[in-house]
Each structure stands twice: as C-alpha cells, then as structure tokens.
C-alpha positions in Angstrom: 0.0 -0.1 0.0 1.3 3.5 -0.9 0.9 6.5 1.4 -1.8 9.0 0.7 -0.8 12.3 -0.9 -2.1 14.1 2.0 0.6 12.7 4.2 3.3 14.9 2.8 0.9 17.9 2.6 0.1 17.6 6.4 3.8 17.4 7.3 4.7 20.3 5.2 1.7 22.4 6.5 2.6 21.5 10.2 6.2 22.4 9.8 5.4 25.7 8.2 3.1 26.8 11.0 5.7 25.8 13.6 8.4 27.8 11.9 6.1 30.8 11.5 5.3 30.6 15.2 9.0 30.7 16.1 8.9 27.3 17.8 11.3 24.4 17.9 10.1 20.8 17.7 10.8 20.5 21.4 8.7 23.6 22.2 5.8 22.4 20.2 5.9 18.9 21.4 6.0 20.0 25.1 3.1 22.6 24.6 0.8 20.2 22.6 1.6 17.2 24.8 2.8 14.9 22.1 6.1 13.1 22.0 9.0 14.7 20.2 9.6 11.6 18.0 5.9 11.6 17.0 6.1 15.2 16.0 9.3 14.5 14.0 7.5 11.6 12.1 4.6 13.9 11.4 6.7 16.6 9.8 8.7 14.1 7.9 5.6 12.4 6.5 6.2 9.1 8.3 2.8 9.2 10.0 -0.2 8.4 7.9 -2.4 10.9 9.7 -2.7 11.6 13.5 -5.9 11.4 15.3 -8.3 14.4 15.5 -7.5 15.2 19.2 -3.8 15.3 18.4 -4.3 17.7 15.5 -6.5 19.9 17.6 -3.8 20.0 20.4 -1.2 21.0 17.9 -3.4 23.7 16.4 -4.1 25.2 19.8 -0.4 25.1 20.7 0.4 26.9 17.4 -2.3 29.5 18.0 -4.0 28.8 14.7 -7.3 30.5 13.7 -10.4 28.5 12.6 -9.5 28.4 8.9 -5.9 27.4 9.5 -7.1 24.7 12.0 -9.6 23.3 9.5 -7.0 23.2 6.8 -4.6 21.4 9.1 -7.3 18.8 10.0 -8.3 18.3 6.4 -4.6 17.5 5.5 -4.5 15.0 8.4 -7.8 13.4 7.5 -6.7 12.8 3.9 -3.7 10.9 5.1 -5.4 8.5 7.5 -5.6 4.8 6.3 -9.0 3.4 5.6 -9.9 -0.3 6.0 -6.4 -1.4 6.7 -6.4 -4.7 8.6 -3.7 -7.2 9.4 -4.6 -10.9 9.3 -2.3 -12.6 11.8 -0.9 -16.0 11.3 -2.8 -18.9 12.6 -2.6 -19.0 16.4 -1.4 -15.5 16.8 -3.3 -12.5 18.1 -3.8 -9.4 16.3 -1.3 -6.7 17.0 0.1 -3.5 15.4 0.6 -3.6 11.6 4.0 -5.1 11.0 5.6 -6.5 7.8 6.0 -10.3 7.5 9.5 -11.7 7.6 10.9 -12.1 4.1 11.3 -15.7 3.1 14.8 -17.0 2.3 15.8 -15.9 -1.3 13.1 -13.3 -1.5 13.6 -9.8 -2.9 14.1 -6.7 -0.7 12.3 -6.6 2.5 9.1 -4.6 2.5 9.1 -1.2 4.2 7.6 -1.3 7.7 4.2 0.4 7.9 3.9 3.0 10.4 2.1 2.8 13.7 -1.6 2.6 13.2 -2.5 5.9 15.0 -1.5 8.5 17.5 -2.6 6.1 20.2 0.7 4.2 19.4 2.8 7.3 19.0 6.5 6.4 19.2 8.5 7.5 22.3 10.7 10.6 22.0 14.4 10.2 21.0 16.4 8.5 23.6 13.3 7.1 25.5 12.0 4.1 23.6 9.1 2.2 25.2 9.9 -0.7 27.4 12.9 -1.6 29.3 15.5 -0.7 26.6 15.5 3.1 27.2 18.9 4.5 27.1 20.4 4.7 30.7 21.5 8.2 31.9 24.8 9.5 30.8 27.5 10.0 33.5 27.8 13.8 34.2 31.5 13.2 35.1 32.4 11.3 32.0 36.0 12.4 31.1 38.4 11.9 28.2 38.0 9.5 25.3 37.9 12.6 22.9 39.8 10.7 20.1 37.5 7.7 20.3 34.4 9.9 20.3 35.6 11.8 17.3 36.4 8.7 15.4 32.9 7.4 16.2 31.3 10.8 15.1 33.1 10.6 11.9 32.0 7.1 11.2 28.4 8.0 11.8 28.4 11.4 9.9 27.1 10.0 6.6 23.3 10.1 6.4 23.0 7.7 3.6 25.8 5.0 4.3 26.5 2.3 1.8 26.6 -0.2 4.6 25.1 -0.3 8.1 27.6 1.1 10.7 28.6 -1.4 13.5 31.2 -0.3 16.0 32.8 -2.9 18.3 34.3 -1.6 21.5 36.5 -4.2 23.2 39.1 -4.4 25.9 39.9 -5.6 29.4 37.5 -5.3 32.4 37.2 -1.9 34.0 38.0 0.2 31.0 34.5 1.9 31.0 33.3 0.4 27.7 29.6 0.6 28.7 30.1 4.2 30.0 31.7 5.1 26.7 29.0 3.5 24.6 26.2 5.1 26.5 28.0 8.5 26.4 28.5 8.1 22.6 24.8 7.2 22.2 23.7 10.3 24.0 26.0 12.4 22.0 24.7 10.9 18.8 21.0 11.4 19.8 20.5 14.7 17.9 21.6 13.1 14.6 19.5 9.9 15.2 16.0 11.2 16.2 14.3 7.8 15.6 15.5 6.7 19.1 18.3 5.1 21.0 18.0 1.6 22.6 20.3 -0.1 24.9 20.4 -3.9 25.7 22.5 -5.8 28.1 23.4 -9.1 26.4 24.7 -10.6 29.7 28.0 -11.8 28.1 29.5 -12.5 31.6 26.5 -14.3 33.0 26.4 -18.1 33.5 23.8 -18.1 30.7 24.1 -15.1 28.4 21.0 -13.7 26.8 20.1 -15.8 23.7 19.9 -14.0 20.4 16.2 -15.0 20.1 15.3 -13.5 23.4 17.4 -10.3 22.7 15.5 -9.8 19.4 12.2 -10.2 21.1 13.1 -7.4 23.5 14.3 -5.2 20.7 11.2 -5.8 18.6 8.9 -4.9 21.5 10.9 -1.8 22.2 10.4 -0.8 18.5 6.6 -1.0 19.1 5.8 -4.6 17.9 3.0 -6.1 20.1 3.8 -9.4 21.9 1.4 -11.4 19.7 3.1 -10.1 16.5 6.7 -11.2 17.5 7.6 -14.1 15.4 8.5 -17.4 17.1 11.9 -18.2 15.4 15.3 -16.4 15.6 15.7 -16.0 11.8 12.1 -14.6 11.5 12.6 -12.2 14.4 16.0 -11.1 12.8 14.3 -10.5 9.5 11.5 -8.5 11.0 14.1 -6.5 13.0 16.1 -5.6 9.9 12.8 -4.5 8.1 11.8 -2.3 10.9 15.2 -0.5 11.2 16.0 -0.3 7.5 14.9 3.2 7.1 15.3 4.5 10.8 18.0 6.7 12.1 18.4 4.7 15.3 21.2 4.0 17.7 21.3 0.6 19.2 23.7 -0.2 22.1 24.3 -4.0 22.5 26.3 -4.0 25.8 28.4 -6.9 27.2 28.3 -9.3 24.2 29.3 -12.8 24.8 30.3 -14.0 21.3 29.8 -13.5 17.6 26.8 -15.8 17.3 24.9 -13.7 19.9 25.5 -10.5 18.1 25.1 -11.3 14.4 21.2 -11.6 14.3 20.9 -8.3 16.0 22.8 -6.3 13.2 21.0 -4.3 10.7 21.2 -5.5 7.1 21.1 -2.0 5.6 20.1 1.6 6.4 21.3 4.4 8.5 21.2 2.9 12.0 24.2 2.7 14.1 25.0 -0.3 16.3 27.5 0.0 19.2 28.6 -3.4 20.5 30.7 -3.7 23.7 32.5 -6.8 24.8 35.4 -7.9 26.8 36.2 -10.3 24.0 37.7 -9.1 20.7 35.0 -11.1 18.8 37.6 -11.7 16.0 35.0 -13.6 13.9 32.6 -10.7 13.6 32.8 -9.4 10.0 32.5 -5.9 8.6 32.7 -4.1 11.9 34.7 -1.0 12.9 36.9 -2.0 15.8 37.4 0.6 18.5 39.7 -0.8 21.2 39.8 1.4 24.4 43.0 1.5 26.6 43.6 2.9 30.0 43.6 6.7 30.5 46.7 8.9 30.3 48.0 10.2 33.6 46.6 13.6 32.9 43.2 12.1 31.9 43.2 10.0 35.0 43.8 13.0 37.2 41.1 14.9 35.5 38.6 12.0 36.2 39.6 12.0 39.8 39.0 15.8 39.9 35.6 15.6 38.3 34.5 12.9 40.8 36.1 14.0 44.1 36.2 17.7 43.3 38.9 19.8 41.7 39.9 21.5 44.9 41.0 18.2 46.5 43.1 17.2 43.5 44.6 20.7 42.9 45.6 20.9 46.6 47.6 17.6 46.3 48.6 17.1 42.7 51.5 14.7 43.4 49.3 12.6 45.7 46.6 12.5 43.0 49.0 11.5 40.4 50.3 8.7 42.6 46.8 7.6 43.3 46.0 7.4 39.5 49.2 5.4 39.0 48.2 2.9 41.7 44.8 2.5 40.0 46.7 1.6 36.8 44.8 4.4 35.1 41.9 2.1 34.9 38.5 4.0 34.7 36.7 1.6 37.1 39.5 1.8 39.7 39.8 5.5 39.3 36.0 5.9 39.8 36.1 3.7 42.9 38.9 5.7 44.3 37.1 8.9 43.5 33.9 7.8 45.2 35.9 6.7 48.3 37.2 10.3 48.5 33.7 11.6 48.1 32.5 9.4 50.9 35.3 10.6 53.1 35.5 14.3 52.7 38.1 14.7 55.4 40.5 12.0 54.0 43.6 13.5 52.3 44.3 12.2 48.9 47.7 11.2 50.2 46.2 8.9 52.7 44.2 6.9 50.2 47.4 6.7 48.0 49.4 5.4 50.9 46.8 2.7 51.6 46.7 1.7 48.0 50.4 1.4 47.9 50.3 -1.8 49.9 49.8 -4.4 47.1 48.3 -7.0 49.4 45.4 -4.6 50.2 44.9 -2.8 46.8 42.1 -4.9 45.4 40.3 -4.9 48.8 40.5 -1.1 48.8 39.3 -0.8 45.3 35.7 -1.5 46.2 33.0 0.8 47.3 29.2 0.2 47.4 28.5 -2.1 44.4 31.6 -1.0 42.5 34.6 -3.3 42.8 37.5 -4.2 40.6 38.1 -7.9 41.8 34.6 -9.2 40.8 35.1 -7.6 37.3 38.2 -9.7 36.8 36.6 -12.7 38.5 33.7 -12.9 35.9 36.2 -13.2 33.1 38.5 -15.6 35.0 35.8 -18.1 35.8 34.8 -18.4 32.2 38.3 -19.4 31.0 39.3 -23.1 30.4 41.5 -24.6 33.0 44.7 -24.3 31.0 44.0 -20.6 30.2 43.6 -20.1 34.0 46.9 -21.7 34.6 48.7 -19.6 32.1 47.1 -16.3 33.5 48.1 -17.3 37.0 51.6 -18.0 35.9 51.9 -14.6 34.2 52.1 -13.2 37.8 55.4 -15.0 38.3 57.2 -13.0 35.4 59.3 -10.2 36.6 59.3 -7.7 33.7 56.7 -5.2 32.5 56.2 -7.6 29.5 57.2 -11.1 28.6 57.4 -13.5 25.7 55.6 -16.8 25.3 58.9 -18.7 25.4 59.8 -17.3 28.9 56.2 -17.7 30.3 56.3 -21.4 28.9 59.0 -22.1 31.4 56.8 -21.0 34.3 53.7 -22.7 32.9 55.3 -26.0 32.1 53.9 -25.9 28.5 55.5 -25.8 25.1 56.2 -22.3 23.8 53.9 -22.8 20.9 51.0 -23.9 23.1 51.7 -21.1 25.5 51.6 -18.5 22.7 48.2 -19.9 21.5 46.7 -19.6 25.0 48.1 -16.0 25.3 46.5 -15.0 22.1 43.2 -16.5 23.5 43.7 -14.5 26.6 44.3 -11.4 24.5 40.9 -12.0 22.8 39.3 -12.4 26.2 40.7 -9.0 27.3 42.8 -10.2 30.2 46.2 -10.1 28.4 47.4 -7.3 26.3 49.8 -7.3 23.3 52.8 -5.1 24.3 55.2 -5.4 21.2 55.7 -8.0 18.5 55.8 -11.4 20.3 55.5 -9.7 23.7 52.7 -9.5 26.1 51.8 -7.7 29.3 49.2 -7.6 32.1 47.6 -4.5 33.5 49.0 -3.9 37.0 45.6 -4.8 38.7 45.2 -7.9 36.6 48.6 -9.0 37.6 47.6 -8.5 41.3 44.5 -10.5 40.7 46.5 -13.2 38.9 48.8 -13.4 41.8 45.9 -13.8 44.2 44.5 -16.7 42.2 48.1 -18.1 42.2 48.0 -18.3 45.9 44.5 -19.6 46.2 44.3 -22.1 43.3 47.8 -23.6 43.5 50.0 -25.2 46.1 53.2 -23.6 47.4 55.1 -26.6 46.1 53.8 -26.3 42.6 54.6 -22.5 42.5 58.2 -23.0 43.9 58.8 -25.7 41.4 57.7 -23.4 38.6 60.0 -20.6 39.8 62.9 -22.9 40.0 62.4 -24.5 36.6 62.1 -21.2 34.9 64.9 -19.6 36.9 67.4 -22.3 36.0 66.5 -22.0 32.3 66.8 -18.2 32.4 70.3 -18.4 34.0 71.4 -21.0 31.4 70.1 -18.8 28.6 71.7 -15.6 30.0 75.1 -17.4 30.3 74.9 -18.8 26.8 74.1 -15.5 25.3 76.6 -13.7 27.4 79.5 -16.0 26.4 78.9 -15.0 22.7 80.8 -11.8 23.7 83.7 -13.3 25.5 86.9 -13.2 23.6 88.1 -16.4 25.1 85.2 -18.4 24.0 84.3 -19.3 20.4 80.8 -19.6 19.1 81.1 -23.3 19.3 82.0 -23.2 23.0 79.1 -21.0 23.7 76.9 -23.4 21.7 78.0 -26.3 23.7 76.8 -24.5 26.9 73.3 -24.2 25.8 72.7 -24.9 22.2 73.0 -21.3 21.1 75.5 -21.7 18.2 73.0 -20.2 15.7 72.2 -17.1 17.8 73.8 -14.0 16.0 75.4 -11.4 18.3 72.8 -8.9 17.7 70.1 -11.4 18.7 72.0 -12.3 21.8 72.4 -8.7 22.8 68.7 -8.1 22.2 67.8 -11.1 24.3 70.0 -10.1 27.2 68.6 -6.5 27.1 64.9 -7.4 26.7 65.0 -10.3 29.2 67.1 -8.6 31.9 64.2 -8.3 34.4 63.6 -12.1 34.2 67.3 -13.3 34.4 68.2 -10.6 37.0 65.2 -11.9 39.2 66.3 -15.4 38.6 69.8 -14.6 39.8 68.4 -13.1 43.0 66.4 -16.3 43.6 69.4 -18.5 43.0 71.3 -16.5 45.5 68.6 -16.7 48.1 68.3 -20.4 47.5 72.1 -21.0 48.0 72.7 -21.9 44.3 75.9 -19.9 44.4 77.7 -21.6 41.5 74.9 -20.6 39.1 75.2 -17.1 40.2 79.0 -16.9 39.7 78.9 -18.7 36.4 76.0 -16.4 35.0 77.9 -13.2 36.1 81.2 -14.5 34.7 79.5 -15.3 31.4 78.1 -11.8 31.0 81.1 -9.7 32.1 82.4 -9.0 28.6 78.8 -8.1 27.4 78.7 -5.6 30.2 81.1 -3.4 28.2 78.4 -2.9 25.6 76.0 -1.3 28.0 78.0 0.5 30.6 75.0 2.8 31.4 73.2 -0.1 33.1 73.1 0.4 36.9 72.0 -3.2 37.2 75.7 -4.3 36.8 76.2 -3.2 40.4 73.5 -5.7 41.4 74.8 -8.5 39.2 78.3 -8.3 40.4 77.5 -7.7 44.0 75.5 -11.0 43.8 78.3 -12.8 42.3 80.8 -11.4 44.9 78.4 -12.5 47.7 78.1 -15.9 46.1 81.8 -16.3 45.8 82.3 -15.4 49.5 79.4 -17.7 50.6 80.9 -20.6 48.6 84.5 -19.9 49.9 85.9 -19.6 46.4 88.7 -17.1 46.8 89.7 -17.1 43.1 86.1 -16.3 42.1 85.9 -13.6 44.9 89.0 -11.8 43.4 87.6 -11.9 39.9 84.2 -10.6 40.8 85.4 -8.0 43.3 87.3 -6.5 40.3 84.1 -6.7 38.2 82.4 -4.8 40.9 85.2 -2.2 41.1 84.8 -1.7 37.3 81.1 -1.2 37.7 81.5 1.5 40.4 84.1 3.3 38.4 82.6 3.0 34.9 78.9 2.5 35.3 78.0 4.2 38.6 80.6 6.9 38.6 81.2 6.4 42.3 85.0 6.7 42.0 86.0 6.5 45.7 84.0 3.4 46.3 85.5 1.9 43.1 89.0 2.7 44.3 88.2 0.9 47.6 87.0 -2.2 45.8 90.0 -2.2 43.4 92.2 -2.2 46.5 90.3 -5.2 47.9 90.6 -7.0 44.5 94.4 -6.2 44.4 94.9 -7.7 47.9 92.9 -10.8 47.0 94.9 -11.3 43.8 98.3 -10.8 45.4 97.3 -13.4 48.0 96.6 -15.9 45.2 99.5 -14.9 43.1 97.2 -14.0 40.3 99.0 -11.6 38.0 96.1 -11.1 35.6 93.7 -10.0 38.4 96.3 -7.8 39.9 96.5 -6.1 36.4 92.8 -5.6 36.3 92.6 -4.3 39.9 95.4 -1.8 39.2 93.7 -0.8 35.9 90.4 0.0 37.8 92.4 1.8 40.6 94.0 3.9 37.9 90.7 4.8 36.2 89.2 5.8 39.5 92.1 8.1 40.3 92.1 9.6 36.8 88.4 10.5 37.2 89.4 12.2 40.5 91.9 14.1 38.4 94.8 12.6 40.4 96.6 12.0 37.0 100.2 11.4 38.2 99.0 8.6 40.7 96.7 7.2 37.9 99.6 7.0 35.5 101.7 5.1 38.0 98.8 2.7 38.7 98.4 2.1 34.9 102.2 1.4 34.6 102.0 -1.2 37.4 99.0 -2.8 35.8 100.9 -3.2 32.4 103.8 -4.8 34.3 101.4 -7.3 35.8 99.7 -8.1 32.5 103.1 -8.7 31.0 103.4 -11.8 33.2 100.4 -13.3 31.5 100.1 -14.7 28.0 96.5 -14.8 27.0 93.9 -12.8 25.1 92.5 -11.1 28.2 96.0 -9.9 29.2 96.6 -8.5 25.7 93.4 -6.5 26.1 94.4 -5.4 29.5 97.8 -4.2 28.2 95.9 -2.1 25.6 93.5 -0.7 28.2 96.4 0.4 30.4 98.4 2.1 27.5 95.2 4.0 26.6 94.6 5.0 30.3 98.2 6.2 30.6 97.9 8.3 27.4 94.8 10.0 28.8 96.6 10.9 31.9 99.5 12.4 29.8 96.9 14.6 27.9 95.4 15.8 31.1 98.9 16.6 32.4 99.4 19.0 29.5 101.6 16.5 27.5 99.3 16.1 24.5 102.1 15.4 22.1 103.3 12.4 24.2 99.7 11.3 24.6 99.2 11.3 20.9 102.3 9.2 20.3 101.2 6.6 23.0 97.7 6.6 21.6 99.0 5.9 18.1 100.8 2.8 19.5 97.6 1.8 21.4 95.6 2.1 18.1 98.1 0.0 16.3 97.8 -2.7 18.9 94.0 -2.5 18.8 93.9 -2.8 15.0 96.2 -5.9 15.4 93.6 -7.4 17.7 90.8 -6.7 15.1 93.0 -8.4 12.5 93.6 -11.5 14.7 90.1 -11.8 16.2 87.4 -9.9 14.3 84.9 -9.8 17.1 82.6 -7.0 18.4 84.8 -6.5 21.4 87.9 -6.0 19.3 86.1 -3.5 17.0 84.9 -1.7 20.1 88.4 -1.5 21.4 89.6 -0.1 18.1 86.7 2.4 18.1 87.3 3.8 21.5 91.0 4.0 21.0 90.6 5.9 17.7 88.1 8.2 19.4 90.7 9.0 22.1 93.3 9.7 19.5 90.8 12.3 18.1 90.6 13.8 21.5 94.3 14.0 21.7 94.6 15.8 18.4 91.7 18.1 19.3 93.6 19.2 22.4 96.5 20.0 20.0 93.9 21.8 17.7 94.9 19.6 14.9 91.3 19.5 13.5 91.8 17.7 10.2 93.8 14.9 12.0 91.2 14.8 14.8 88.4 14.4 12.2 90.4 11.5 10.6 90.6 9.7 13.8 86.9 10.3 14.8 85.9 8.9 11.3 88.1 5.8 11.9 86.3 5.3 15.2 82.9 5.4 13.5 83.9 2.7 11.0 84.5 0.3 13.9 81.4 1.4 15.7 79.3 0.7 12.6 80.9 -2.8 12.5 79.3 -3.8 15.7 75.9 -2.1 15.3 76.2 1.4 16.5 76.6 1.0 20.3 75.6 3.8 22.7 79.2 5.1 23.0 79.1 6.0 19.3 77.0 9.2 20.0 79.9 10.9 21.8 82.2 10.4 18.8 79.6 11.9 16.4 79.3 14.9 18.7 83.0 15.6 18.8 83.3 15.0 15.1 80.7 17.7 14.6 82.9 20.0 16.7 86.0 19.3 14.6 84.0 20.1 11.4 82.8 23.4 12.9 86.3 24.3 13.8 87.2 23.8 10.2 84.4 26.1 8.9 82.3 23.2 7.6 79.0 24.1 9.3 76.7 22.2 6.9 78.6 19.0 7.3 78.6 19.6 11.1 74.9 20.1 11.2 74.3 16.8 9.5 76.6 15.0 11.8 75.1 16.5 14.9 71.6 15.8 13.8 72.7 12.1 13.4 74.1 12.3 17.0 70.9 13.7 18.3 68.9 11.1 16.6 71.0 8.4 18.2 70.7 10.0 21.5 66.9 10.2 21.3 66.9 6.5 20.4 69.1 5.7 23.4 66.9 7.7 25.7 63.9 5.6 24.6 65.8 2.5 25.4 66.8 3.9 28.8 70.5 4.1 27.8 72.9 7.0 27.8 75.8 7.9 25.5 78.8 7.1 27.7 82.1 5.7 26.7 82.7 2.0 27.4 86.2 0.7 27.4 87.5 4.2 27.3 87.2 4.0 31.1 
C-alpha cells in the first residue's frame, strides 16, 4: 500500500506553522503534549495521519485560527488509512501492523508500515518504550575525545552504503559501557528515531540468547507481543525490516560472542549499532573496531578531579598522580577511588594513595558500594578453560613489565607454541594485552588478581617448582648469550653450553637486554636459595657483554650478587675476579669513584694473596681509572704502569686486552697533564695494537676497542687543535662502531666529530653529523640508555 498524498501535505503544513510561530520541535511537542519523536515523524511524512484530538492539540499550541485549524485537520484526515487490517498468522493474536519476515531468497524486505495511529505514537528520542530506554549519561564522563571523534566521523554519513557497526572491546574496567552510552547520548540529535540499549549478559552463566534479545528489541520498537515471530531468523528478518529506514542508535552491551551479536545487526540503512564486549570477537565481520585503553596520567587525574572535586586534586597534585598510577589508570579503579574520597570528605588524597600502595590490600580497597575491581576480573577468569587459567596465573610469576611466550612457557610448564596460543586467546578475552611484537603484558591490577589466584588455586610446592624450573632455564640462557661476547670463548664453545650456536650477536644482545628483568630476578632467587655456582657462572659469562651497556646500573646488582656468592661458597679465586668486576662497575657505570677505588684495593689484595698476575693487572687498571676521574693524574699514570707490568706476566687474550687498556689510560693521563704530544704518540701505539687485535680476532669486542682508541686519538689531536687529524681519527672510530651495530658510545664520537668540522668552517657537514648524533641520543633515551664511553674508562 502507498501513502496517501495528504501525508506529505500535512507534514509540510505543520512544519510551516511551527516555523512561523517561532517554535522548535521540542517547544511544540511540550506545549501540545505529544512526543518529540511523533512530532518529527509527522513533519517528515512518516505518520499516515494523526488522530483528530492530536491535530487539535497541535493547532491550539500553534495559535491557529479557525480556517488554519480546519486546513490542518483536512490534510491530516486525507492521510489516515481506511480499511487497513492485518490478518495474523494462525494461532497469533492481532497486533500492530508489521511487515511479514521475508522468506529466504526473496527480494528486498518490504518497508515497515507506520504505527496505526496516534494512540501508538512512538516515544521521543532516547526514550523508547519498554525496558530498553537508554540509561542516563555520566555527568562526570571524562576523556576519550579521540575515540568519540572517530565514532562521530564514522556516523556522519546520512546515507551510508553499509550499516555502521562499532565494536568496543578491551579488558574489564575500561569503561566500555560508559563510553558506549555517552556516545549514544552524544549521537542522539543526529538519530531522532531513538536510542536503545540492551545488556546481552555476556559475563553471566547463561548469556541472553539472540532470540530473546531480538524479542526485547522488537517490543521496544513497538511490535506487540502477539506479533513477534517465534523463530530467531524470523525475528531477525522483522528487525532488519523495521530499522532499515530508521536513524536509530542501538547499544548492544556486554556481548558474549559473535553468534549472539550477528542476528541483531541491521542489514542496511542508516542505523548505528554499538557493541561492547570484553572479548575481541575476531570472527565478527565488517565491523569498525574501537579498542579502548587505559587513560593517560593527565586524563586519570582529570577524572579524579571531576568525581572527588577539583579543589582536592589541585591541593595535592602529586598525591593525586600517585593515586592514579596505583589505580593503573583504569577508569573503574579511578571511579572507585574517587567515590571513596567523596564518601570521606576529610580524608587526604595522600592517605588513600598510601593505603593503596600496599599491594596485598589494593584490590580490597578498590571496592565501594556495588563498585569493585576484583569481581570484574573474577567474571572473566571463571569463564576461562582450566589451561588458560593456569597460564594467566603463571603470568604473575614473570618479573618484567612484559614477557614472551617462550619465557612464560617455562613458568607454565607448557611448550612455547602452546603457551603462545593460550596467550592469544587471553588477548581475545581482554585479560592479556599485546605489548610489542611477540611480547605480552598484564595490567597492574590484573597482575595482582592473577597473583591472588596463584596463591588460592595452586600449592606452594607447585609455585616453587615453577619458579625454580624457569629460573634455572633463564640463567642458562643468560650465560649462553653472554658467552657470545667473551673473547676467550668461540661460538662453538658458547653453543656447547646451551645450544646457542645459531644465535647472532645482535640477537644475543637483544635477548639479554629485553629479558634482563627475568634473568636478574632469577639471579636473586638463585642467591637466596644457595645456588651460588649458578650465580657466579652467570655473572662470569656476561662480564664482557657488560662493556656494551655500561650505562646499566644493574651491573652493580649483578656483580654484588656474584661477589656474595663467591664469598658464601668460599671460592677465593672467584671472589678476586668478581670484586674486580664490581670495582669496574663503580668506576665506569655508577661513577662512584671513591668506592670503586676501595673495591679495586680489595681486589688487588685478594689477587696478590693468590699470586694471580692477571687479576692484579685488572685491579690496578680500575684503581688507575678511578684516580684519573678524581683528576689525580700522576697517581693514575703510575697505577696504569704497574698494571701493564702485571699483565706482561700473563700470555692470554684477556691480558693482551688489559695491556691495551692500560696504555690508553696512561695516554689520557698524559693529555690531562698537558703533555698532549706524548699522549698522541702513546695513543698511536695503542691504536696499532687495537687494529692488530681486530685483524687477529674480528669480534665485536675488538672492534669496540679499536673504536674507543681511535676516538681517544681524536681527543688528543683536538687538544692540540689539529682538527683535520682529529676528524680523521673520529671517522676511523665510526667505522669500527658501525661494524658492531652502533653502540651507545658512538654518540659521543659523532658529537666531537661535529665540533671538529665546525672548527674547520664546515658548518653544513657539522649540522648533518650533529643531527645524526641527536637522533641516536633520542633512540638511546627511549631504550633507557645514555651515550657514555665504554672501554675508554
């Protein structure tokens, strides 16, 4: 049936009178006592013809005279249907006029006839009939501007080629529901046909079935109970027919899976569907995925201020920032913390932050009224398969901010491939987050919850066995990767230790850097458990690698542990060696020169007692370096000379390297004593030795030695203002740095080369070099490293 011609005439006439009266739709709807949505349908010609009493109420509200009222009533009367009657299927009661579901393979679904009369006027926007009215928006909703803008852009097209479906997923507590409802309220003016919200119960023991969900939506759209089809497919077809031409927002909250959602998606038309789920629903096709994350620190503080009051947050900004950090910037946790402050107006923000700082109490404190963090995680955890629960619990045993499947597999007692598969499933479930390629992480509060479940669901013996198994593997791997940098071990020897023969040096370095929280924690556990030989061997294997990352403070921890292990085991030889390593750490890495000198003295005494000339040489070298940094150049030079004499008694590669280091140190002392010409001559001899070592053993360490020595030669020539010669030396250093993958110490050479170019009047070249240095420095800063010299010290 087609609409009567009077339908468009009535809508046009009504809109004209309203505009002439200077009224908005809201004004007229309120004055006449009709719904805003009904009024909008009338003006757009979607209503066949309102009842006489409705027209009279509109005429009175518009202040029309008799002739104008009669004309409006005539237009309405011509649009009313006559003799239209629906014949219900057998066994169903008569209800509002609705289109039948299209059979499979049929043509386009018929347009839905409008409601039969003003007695069934649709509800105003945002307040559809029944239980699916949009819940209220949060007055203190904060942040998410980018996500809201993305959603607004997606829904801006009034005639989209395909229906808009937005999936909002992420871990528990991110505020997915609050965001979806806020977005629906924000979209309301552009979607006047209404906004519906339905909780699909995805975390319930029995989520809402698609058939029942469709029934609720159809009733909310005005379909009488007796006219709702029985089957899921028939209900889905009717739903698609009803919303095909409606500018409607449908929020499907807390979805369980793809099968539950698919029947509730429009087939065409301008409607917007917003789906929220803790699960990624990877099988849901043709949807726009909007993954929320935790708030930024600034956004988190702003949310606390909106909830608890700006004056409390502004009075204690540092405490508020710490409170936000302890909440993990998670909106649910922040809201709970804010509500706790509201309920305790006399409590300082700092006090709540202090209470939350105790990890064992944090989840207990993040609960107020019916808001709580722990149950939010519990719902997801209980729905996991047992193996997934195990993997999530064992994530709490990892020490770093993120981890790989291969490391976690050692804690879980599974294969790396199986662990990776389970981790991906946990990512889809919103409990684990991807951190970087092949790396995963837990939110801080999820980690606390996983630790709780570890204590409750597993025995202490099982947890201890997992820690020991993973710790032993980590230390073996750390030793194997560290030995790749030892000049006295070939690749084959390193491979024999742990099957690492195929690991390139760059990969070995990357593993040691990325996994350092894990192997360092394992080193501490081994020391606590009395496994002293493992501690000593691991530290020994990595001592040459330490020269590549001298900015790491953790070397102080590593070598203090190995010194303690050597003393506990009564191994005097190991004690002498590792006290020297610790002296190097204090002088070169920590820049605590006086303590370094003290340790070097201890190492020297131990080495003399053992008659170990090599360790005497290293102790005297570190003693000289500490004295040099204290500008005691004469004493430092003498110490270097004694070190060279000690190394001369030893015939191995380490002693050759030691002799080179002492020659370089003595040359630096000469330069600082104002004897730059002598320093340059000594450094040339040192560089010749370094290049000889590169020729004999082309290893990263030898290239590093050559690079540092060439750099120092450049400094000697710069002190003499021989800038072209200094430039040549710096460029020679860069060649060797490039050979080992641009270590952090290369930045200083680039900087000083730029200075040499400026002194020669070559500003453009200098700018290019200094820009390169700045780029390297920025990259080092992102990695937490600094551009300091390595073996130059």
